[in-house]
N, C-alpha and C positions, 0 to 999 in steps of 0.2 A: 638775918641769915635764914635761908630756907634749905632745910635738909630734906633731900628727896630720896625715898627708898627705891633702890633699883632691884635688889634681890636679896632675900634673907637678911644677913647682917650688914650688907654693903649699901652705903648711902653716898650720894654725890651732892655737891653744893657749889654755888658760886663762891667767890672770895669770902673768907671769913675774917673777922677781926679779933683782937685780944678780948674784947668785950663779949664776944659770942661763946668763948670757951667754957664758962661755968654752965651755960645752958646745954652744951654738948655733953658735959659730964653728967648733968641731971638726966639727960636722955639716954644714958647708958653707953655712950661712946667710950671705947677704951683705946682706940688707935685713930690718930688723925694723920692723913697722908696729904702732903702739899704737892700738887702737880703744877703749880704756877711758878715760873721762873722769877727770881727776885728782880730782874731787870724790868719787869712789867709793872711793878708796884712801888709806892714810896716805902721808906724804912719801917713805919709802923705796921705795915701789912706784909713785910718780908718774912721769910721762913724763920729767922732767928727770933723775932718778936713773938710769932705764934708758937714756936717751939717752947720758949720760956714759959708762956702762959699754960700750955698743954701739960708740960712736965710739972709745973707748980700745982696743977689739979690732979696729979697722979696718973695721968694717961701717957701713952706712948706716942711718939711723933716720928714720921719718916718724910724726908725730902726727896721726891722723885720728880724733878722738873721736866715738863714736856713743852718743847718749843712749839709755836703755832704751826710749823712745817710738818709736824707729825711725831708720833710716838716711836721710840726705838725698841728693838727687841730686848735690849738690856732692861729697859723700864718695864716692859711687859713681864719679863721673867721675875724681876724683883717684886712687882705688884702681885704676881701669882704666889710668890713665896710668902709675902706678908699676909695674904688672904687664906693661906692653907689651913690655919687653925686659930681663927680669931677668938679671943677670950671675952668678946662682947661686940657691940656695934662698931663699925668702921665708918669713918667719914673721910672721903677724898674730895679735895676741892681744887678748882682752878678759876679761870675768869667766869665761866658760865656753868661748869660742871661737865661740859662735853668731852674735854680731853680726859678727865678722870673716868668718865663712863666708857670712853673708847679703850683706855688702858685696862679697865676691868673686863670689858668684853673680850679683848684679845687674850687676856690672861686666863680666861675661863674656857677658851677653845679646847675642845676635847674632854673637858670636865663636865660641861653642860651642853646640851644639844644646841646647835646653831640657832634654830628657830626660837628656842626659849631665851637665848641671849638677846636676840634682836627684838623679840616681843617685850621682854622685861625693860629694855632701854626705851622702847617706843611708848610703853605705858607710862614711863616716867617723864616723857617729853623729849627724849633724845632719839632722833631718827638715825639709826646706824645701818640701814639697809645696804649702803654702799660698802660696808665692811664684810658682807657675807662671804665673798671669795677669800678674803684674808683669814677670816675665822675658820672657814672650811679647810684651807691649806694648813693652818696651824694645827687643827684637830687631826688631820691626817698624819702630820709629823709626830704628834704625841702618842699615836696609837702603836 
């Protein structure tokens, strides 16, 4: 598992396994967000298996699946709500971390400057330049 810091307490990662959960706890993660739909992975990697391991370690878990076709505004809103006041590090994961980073970027529109969002994702290896119009539009709505 590779946990990639995007900004502040928010981290993204490719798919994690139950075996990764103790290391997440040791790294200070208090919330794990699964953005990968269960239909994409076998049972040992599905949300229920990861949720059980996360809860057993005393962390919180949220299941916000994002289909490959794109993130919904409902998911963006829920991601933003979860990230409003984290009590430690947050790890969001999907197949590669891109969908998780996209949901984070859109959820932070209007909270963080668009350039800072795009730059943070880029430094972490996620090129989100194509989201600039959407981030700007969301930022305008939130003002």
